[in-house]
N, C-alpha and C positions, 0 to 999 in steps of 0.2 A: 465678521461681525460689523454692523453699522456703528460709524462713529458719530457722527454728528446727532251710553248704554242706553243703546238708549243708555246713557249713564244713569245708572239705577240710583234715584234719590231715595235715600234711606232715612227713616226715623230711628229713633232708639230701638234698639232690638234686645229683647229681654233674653238673658242667658240663664234664667233660673233653672231650665233643664239640665244645665251643666253644673249647677251650684254656685254660679257667679253671675254678676251682672257688669256688662261691658257695653259701651255705646258704640254701635257699628259707626265706621267712618265711610267715606265716600269711595266705596271699593266694589266688590262683588256681592257684598251683603251676607256672606255666609258667616257661620259662627267663627268666632277668633278669639283665642286665648290671650294672645300677646300684641304688643304695640306695633310690631312690624308685620306679622301675619294679617292684621287688621287693615293694612294699607294695600294689600294684594288684591288685585281684580283679575280672576282667571278668565273673564270674558274678553279682556282685550286681545284682539286677533282673531276672534270668532265672527265678526261682522264682515259683510261683503265691502269691497272697495269699489265706490261707485262715482268718484269724482274724476271726470275725465281729464281735468287739468294736471291732476297728480298721476293718474294712469298713463297719460301721454297719447292717448287714442280714445275713440269711441268703440268699446268692444261689441262684437256681434250679440244679438239678442240672447243666443244661447250659450254665451260665454261668462263664467263667473272667474274674474281675475284670480290668479293663484296669490291671494293675500292672506297672511296669517296662517290659515289652515291649522288651527290649535284646538284643543279641547278643554272644557271647563271643569272636568271632573276631579275626582280625589286622587291624590298619590302623595307618596313621601319621597324624599330624594332618591333618584336613580334605582327606583323599585322595579320589581317584577310586575306589579299591579298598577294600572291605571284605569281607575273605575269611573266612567263616564258615559253621559247620554248619548243616544245615537238618533239622530234625525234623518240622516240619509246614508245608506250604505254605498260602497265604492266612491265615496267623496274623501276629501284630503284627511280629515280627522274624524269623520263620522257626524259631525256637529256643524250645522250652519245656522247662524243666528237669525236668518230671516225665515227658517222652516217654522211650521205651526204644529207638528207632530212629532212625538216622541216614540220610537220604535222598540227601544230596549236600553239596557245599560251594560255595556261591554267592559272587559276587564284588562285589556291591553291597548295601547295607543301610542302612536309615534307622530302622526300627522304627515304621513307618506302613502296614503292610498292602500295601506296594508293593514295587518293586525286587526284589532277590534274583535278580539276572540270572546267566546262564551257569553252570548246575550242572554240577559234575563229581563222580564217584565211582569209586574204584578197584573193579574187580569181579574176582573170582577165577574160575578155571576151574570150570564147573559151575553157577554161579549163574544164576538164572532171574529173569524178569520177575514181579512187581514188584521192582525192584532197590533194597534197603535192607539194613542191617546193625544189629544190636542192639550195644550199648555200655554201658558203666556209668561213674558218674561218678568212682570210684577210679581208672580209667585214662584220665583226661581231665585236661589241664592247660591253663591260658591265662595269658598275660600280655600287656602292650602289644606289638604287633607279633609275637605268637606264639600258635599253638593246636595242641594234640596230642590225639590220641585213638585208642584201639585198637578197630578194627572186629572185635567178638568173633566174629560169624558168619562173617565173610569172612576172618579171620585176617590182617588188614592193620593195619601201624602207620602212622598218618597224622601228618605234621608239615607246618604251614603256616605261612608268613611273607609279607610283603608290603612293596611300596614305594608311591609315590604312585599309579602306573597299572598296577602288575604285581602277580601273584600267583605264589608259588613253593609247589608241593606236592611233598612227598616221600612215597612210598608204599613200604612194605616188605612184600612178600608172603610169606607163609610157604610158599607153593607157587609157584615161579617158572615154571611152565609154564601157558600158556592165560590169561596176564595180559590184562586189558582196562581201558580207562579209559571209563567212560560219561560222554558229553556229553549231558546230558539237556535238550536246547535246546527242547523242547516244553512245559517248565514253568518257572514264575517265580511271584513272589507276585502278580503281575498275570497276565491272561490274556494267553498268548502268540498274537500275530497271524500270524507268519511267522518262519522261520529257515532257515539254510542252513549246511552245513559242507563243505569239501573238503580233501583232502590236498595238502600243498605239500612236495615232495620226499620224501626218505625218512623223515623223522621230525618232521613239523610239519603241523598243521592251521590252518585259517582259516575264518572265516564271520561270522555276525551272528545276533542274537536282536532281533526287534522286537515290543515291547510297548506298546499304548496310543499308537501313533504315534511312540515313541522307539526309535531303532535303535542297538543298541550292537554294535559290531564287536570281533572278538577275533583274535589270532594267538597259537598255542601251540606250543612244541617239547617233545618227548619225548627223554629221554636214551637210550632204546633204540629201534631202527628200528620202523616201523610194518608190519605184514603186510598189513592190510586194514582197510576201514570196513565195518561192517554198519549199515545205516540202516532204521529203521522209521518210515513215515509222515512223510517229508520235508516240512518246512515247515508241519506240522500241529500244532496244539495236543496235547500228550500224546506227540509223536513224540520219537524220540531216535537217537542214534548210538553205537555201541560201537566204539571204536578198539582194534583188536587188536593186541597187541605181540608181536614175532618172539620165539620162544623161543631160548635160547642163552646168556644171561647170568644172573647172580644177583644183580646190584646192585639197589639201590633204583631205582624209577622216579622220576625227576624231571620234573615238568611245570612249564614256565614259561610263564605266560600274561599278555599285556598286553591292556587294553581301549582302545578309542578310541570316541567318540561322532561321529567323522568318517569313518574309513575304515580298512580292513584294512591299507593301507600305512603309516597312521599308527600303528596298533597295531604294527606290525612295527618301526617306528622307536622307540616307547615301550620295547619290550622290549629292544632292542639298547642303547638309552641308559642304561636303569636297573637292568637285570639283567645281560644279556650272559653272560659266562662265569663269573659270580659263583656261589658255592655257597650253599645255603640258610643256612648258618651265617653267611657274609659278609653276606648280605641282612638276616638277623635282627639281626647286630650293628649295622648302619647304622640299622635302624628303632628299635632299643631305645635308641640313642644320641640319636636325634631326641627320643624320649619322656623320657629321662633329662634332657636338656637344658631340655625345657619344664617337667616336673613339679618340677625343682630350683629353678625361680625363686621358689617359695614354700617355705620351710623352717620347719617348725614344732617347737617344743620343749614338753614337759610335757603331751602327751596320752598316753592309754593306747593299747595296741596296737591295740584295736578302733577308736578314733577316728583313729588313723594310718590304718589300713587304708581306714576308710570315707572320710576326707578325700582321699586320693590316688586312690582308686577313682572318686570322684565328680568330682575334678579332671579325670582321664583322660577320663572320659565327657563332659565338658563341650567336648571339642575334636575330635569325630568329624563333626560336621556344622556348617555346609554343606561340600558335597563338591565337589572339584575336577572341572571338565569339559572343559578345554583340554588339549591334547597337548603334548608336549616341543618341538615346532616352534611352538607358540603357536596352532594352528588350533583352532577349536570351531565347533560348529553352533548358531546363534542361535535364538530362539524362533519365527522365520519360516522355519527350515530351511535358512538360508543359511550356508555355510561361510565364515568369516572369521577375520581375525588382526587383534588390537589390541595395544596396549602394556600390557596387564595379563592377568592368569590369569583365566579365566572359572569362575564357581562357580554352583552350584545356589542357588535363592532360599531364604533362612533360613525357619525355621519360625516366622515373625513373631508370630502370635498368643501363641505360648508364650514364645519365648526373647528377645523384645525386653525383656522385665522385668529379666533378669539376666545370661543367657548371652552375649548379643551385647555387652554392656557388659564382661564379663570377657574376651571376644575382643579387644575394642578395646584393652584394657590389655595383654594378652599379645602380640597379633599385629596391630599396626596396619597393616601392609602387606596381610596377608590382609584385613583389614576394608575397606581402601580398595578393594582388587580386587573384593570383594563387591558394594560399592556401585556400582562401575563396571559390573559385571554387571547389576545391577539397573537401572541407567540405560539399558544396551543394551536390556534387555527393555522398559522403559517407552517408549523411543523407538519401538519397533515397535507397541505398543499405544496409545500416546497418553497413558497413565496410568502412575504408578509402581506396580509390582505390590506385592500383599500376599499374605499366607498366610491363608487360611481365614476370617478375621473381622477386622473393625477396619481401621485404615490405619496399622499400626505401622511402616511404612517411615518415616514422619515422626519417629517417636521414634529410631529406630535411625540415621538419617542426621543428624537434628539433634544427638543426643548424641554421635555420633562427631566431628561438626564442632566442637561445644563442647569436646571432649577434645582437639582440634588435629590430627585426621586429616583433611587436606584435598587429598591428592593424587588427586582425581577432578574431574569437571566438576561443581562444585557448583551453578553457575547452571542448567545443564540438570536437575539433580536437583530444584532449587527450583521450576523451571517445571512439572515433572511432578507434583511434590507440590501445587502449586496447583491443577492440573487435578483431582487427587483431591478437594481440599477445596472446589472450587466447581462442577465440571461433573458433570451426570448421565450415567450409562451407563458409569461406570467402576468404580474401586475402592471407592467409598463408596455402597453402595445407599441409596436414599431421601435422598440429599443435598439435593435441592431442598426436600423438606419439612422436613428439619432446619434449613435456612437460614430458611425461611419461619416456621416454628413454634418454633424452638428446641429441638425434640425430634424424635425419630422416633416417629410414630404406631404404635400396635399395631392389629391386626385384632380385630374384636369376633368372637371365637370362643365359642360355648357349650361347656360342658362340656369343656375342653381336657385333653389327656393328657400323659404325659411326651413322646411322640414327636411331639406336634402341630407342624406347621409354621406358624410366624408370622413376623413381622418381627424379633424378638428385639430390639424397639425399646428397651427399657432399657438393655441392654447396649450397643447401637450408640450411643445417646445418651451415656452416659458414656465410651465409647471414643472416639468423634469429639470429645468435649469435651477429653479428654486430648490427643488427637493435634492439636487446635487449638492448644493450649498449646505443645506440640512445635515445631509449625511456627512459631508466633510467635517462637520463640527464633531460629529461622533467619532470619525476616523481620527481625528487629531487626538481626542481624549483617550482613545484606545491605542495610541502610538502606532497606528497604521500609516505610515508616511507614504507608502505607494499609492495607496487609494487615496488619501488624502490630497496629495498632489494632482492626481488626475480629476478628482471630483471638483476641486477648486478651479481647474482649468475648464471643466465642462459646464460649471455654474455661469461662465460668461457666454454661453451659448444662446442667450437671449439676443445678442448682438446680431446673430445670424438671420432673424426674422424682422430685423428693423430696416425699413425702406426709407432711406434718406430723401428720396425724391418726393415721397408723400408724407414723411414723418408719421408713419403709423407702423405697427406690427402688422406685417402682411404674409399672406400664405406663399410658400414657395413650391414650386413643382419638383418632380424628381431630378430634372436636369438643371436646377437651380435657378430657373426663370421665375419671376414673379407670376402669381395668379392674376390673370387678366380676362375680362374686365374687372375692375376693382371699385367697389362702393363702401367706403368705411362707415356708412351710416346704416347699412343693411344688416339685420340681425340673423344670425344662423343658429340652429342647435348643434350642429354637428360638422359643418363645412367651415374649414379655416378655424373658427371659433366655436367654443361650447358655450351656448346659451348667451351669446353677446355679440356685439359688432367690434369693429376695430377701435372706435373710441374707448370702449370699456375695457380693453386688455392693454392698451398701449402704454399704460402707467404702472403695469404690474412687474416691477423688479424689487421687490422688497428688501432683498439682501445687497442690492448695489445700486441705491437711488443715484449717489454722486455719477457713477457710470452711465446711469440713463440720461442724466441732465447733459453729459458730454455728447451722447449719441444726437441729441436734439440740437446741438450747437452751442450749448451755454445756458446761462441763466435766463437771459431775456426771451428767446425763442421757446424755452421750456415753459415759462411762466405765461407766455401768450398762448401757447397750446393748451394749457390747463385752464386759462380763462375761457377759451373757446369750448372746451369740454363742458363747462358749467353754464354756457350761455347759448350755444348753438341749439335751436329747437328740434325736439324729436319729430321725425316725419310721422304724422298721425295715420299714414296709409301702412306703416310698418307695425304690424299686429302680431305678437307672439305671446303664446299662453302665460308663460312664467317670467315676462319681462315687462315690469311696470315700475312706477315710482320715479319719475325723472324730474332731474334739475339740469335742463339742457340736454345734453346727450348722456350725461351721468345716470345711471340706473342704480337706485338704491334698493329696489325690489328683487335683486338677484345679487349673489355674491362676487361675480368676477371683478367688479371695480371697487370694492369696498375699502381697499387701501388708498384709493385716488384722492380723497379729500385731505389726506395728510401730506400730499406731495409738495404743497408750496414751502414747507419747512426746509426743503433741500435747494431752495434759492432764497432762503433767509427771509420769508414773508408768511411767518406763523400766523399773523393776524388774517390773512386772506384764506388759510385753512380753517381758522376759527370761525370765520363768517359761514363757511359751508357747513362745519359741523354743527353749529348752533342751529342753522337752517334745517338740517336733516333731523336733529332731535326735536324740533318743534313742529315739523310739519309731515313726518313720515311715520310718526307712532300716535296711536291713540287718536285716529282722525275719523272723519265721517260724522253724520248727524247725531249718531250715538256716541261718538268718540272711542269706538271699540274696533276700529279697523287699522290694520297695519298696511304699509305700502308694499309688501311683498310677502312671500312665504317665510314663516319662522325658521324653517329647516333645522328642526331639532335643537333649537335655541341659539343658532347663530346670529340671527337678526336682533333677538333680545340682547345677547351678549355684547354686540355692537353698541347698542344704548347704553348699557351698563358702564362700559369703559369710556364711552364718549362723554357720559355724564359725569364720571369720576375725574377725568382729566389725565387719564393714562391709556395708552393703546399699544398692545404688542404687534407693532407693524411688521416685524419679522418674527414669528411666533417661535421659531427655533432658536433665536438668540435671546439669552437671558437679559432683557432689557426692554424699556417701555418708553415711547415717545411721550413727552408731557404736553398736554393741552390745558385749556382753561376749564375747570369744574363748573358745572351749572350751580354747584352748592358753595356757600361760604366756606365750610369746613367739612372734611370728611375724616372719620376715624377707622381704619381697617385694622382688624385684629386677626392675625395669623393663627392656625391651629397650635402653634408652640407658644401662644401668648404674646408674641411681639406686636407692637402697634406701629402702623404707618399712618402719618397724619398728613392731610393734602389741604392746604389752606389758600384761599384767595382773599387776602385781608382788604384790598383796595375794591373788590367786587366790581371790577371793570372787566371787558371782554377781550381787549388785545394783550397778548403776552408781550412783556418787556425783558423779563429775566426769571431765572430759575434758582432758587436756594435750596441747598440740601444740608440739613442739619446747621443752618445758619450761614453757610459758605455758598458764594455764587458759583455756579458751574459753567463751564464752556459747553456750548452745544445744547442739545434739546433732549438727551435720552439720559433716564436714570437707571441704575442697575438692579437686577432682581435681589442683589444682596441686601437691599433695604427691607425686603420681606423676611429675609433670614434673621437680620440684627435688629429690625425696627428702625425708624428714623422720621424725620419731619421734612416734608416738601412744602417750601413756600412758592406760589406762583404769582409773581410780581407783575401787576397789570396796569395798563393806562387807558 
């Protein structure tokens, strides 16, 4: 354990449709019931990043930098349904702010070039294929659990809201004759393998869409009778069905749709349980209240309007993923395709390579029951595969589960989780590639590749070694808690393996070959996707030892050389000739637009220069979020909430530097006062009474502490943190 919118300018928005009046604030402009939901702008992160000074290079004409990649639609926390507009298929989140046409409204989203299932679109009489309508941002609004847009070409007003498993669409057609609803089931962000639709009675349809082996069922009711279904290319990619609505009424068309990953019958039950006869306004009220209850758990004072909007927008964005996958009856389809029912809610796998750093810690503090269910879901998948699953790279389920356990979340089968994590750490063929070599050599060797390019495929040996060493530390915490002395001792020893890829001659983490020689030639500035480093260069991984920063300082030769190296990290210019799709947002060599270096700004603390860390944290908060001409861009991909959660913790003045350890490094909040209420009703207050930016001392419950860390026990018992600044 470590010891030391276009900014959308809004007039007052009448809420009489919902039975009350609230003045909209400078946010996404959508309907909002509460004080904190009114501050959220779901459009932040949807705009393109264009500033070459922030990007670090001039992108090619056909390159949209991987910035934001978020959706502005309706969802409730950790829901099955994310109901959002589509402007471009096979894009990050299906919605890109610069686009001018809407192609449909889909019901699942993550922001990773996948999902975006079951697209619907209202289609007026006379419209022809390809179906789409122009729109403008001044007729578009969004808030938590709400999205609205006017389809200009189609003359249809669209309002959307959602529940955990259902979406509610309201379409107001200017022309009430020949109305149709497009079920564009041959399209999604993945390639569609198969789909079906059929009419159920006079005003409902059911079916499924299959993408990449995943089958999503739906059941939908329409408020007006169906005349007929016109289908083109049934079951084929690119096919679709037009649901024709009978003429004769002038009411808005309301479509209520539920999803299930089990069956149409379950989707039907989901719709009945969560929506039934409720109006769109009733469903919205319930969803907005859920968000207000969550967002109001942190109340801040003393920030600017822009800081408040950014903070609550990023807090909102932190709670959209992982996504629910079990139905109201408890059934879900497991990773082996078997329908089952357990004593927990089943969720998708977290984006562990990204969000173990901060977002999952935030989730554990806000939503311990959801956290436990996610871990149970991971154990379920692990039992099928024989290894605890991970996402993309590393073995950060170890950090997530150990950290959750250390924070007191234990209502899952911890012994089974530990057994699976040991499989990861010791057995070949599972979650940790090259684990046998790592155990034998103390590092993951790199391939000897001549003239490697950015896209060169390699072992990412340096990144794997550093990450495995950290995951060994995380797992050692669990071993100690479970009284497994043998594995504890071995894992503690292995957690020092980061030393084996540190090259004293260059003072960088550097790739090693099979024979122990360093990879040559060596350019610490050159970024790689998979050679030596994963989506990084040597600069961006060479400060990643969150479990043993004092040990890292020693490797560099002590405080002064370490500080000098950090200074160079943040001042040495990025080479504009090094262009990588998902590496952007630079302060010197430091890249905030991707995760590998996100711990680096806190590193000055370990040479007792917290003020230098604060300068960089403040710079990141001010220049890497809500940027661009519309103030709607992010400096990098949000990655299911990791980028957003970095902002949340940075703004609050606490950061889980080593997320497996139940403690937080204290920085200076951007707010004068923060009041954080835990699920158990305990209050943690964070105050900066002097309102300066340089940290001088930390007081906990009135007493000055040694060092810079506060324990998680403050969230269990409540407490007061005073950040004394000068």
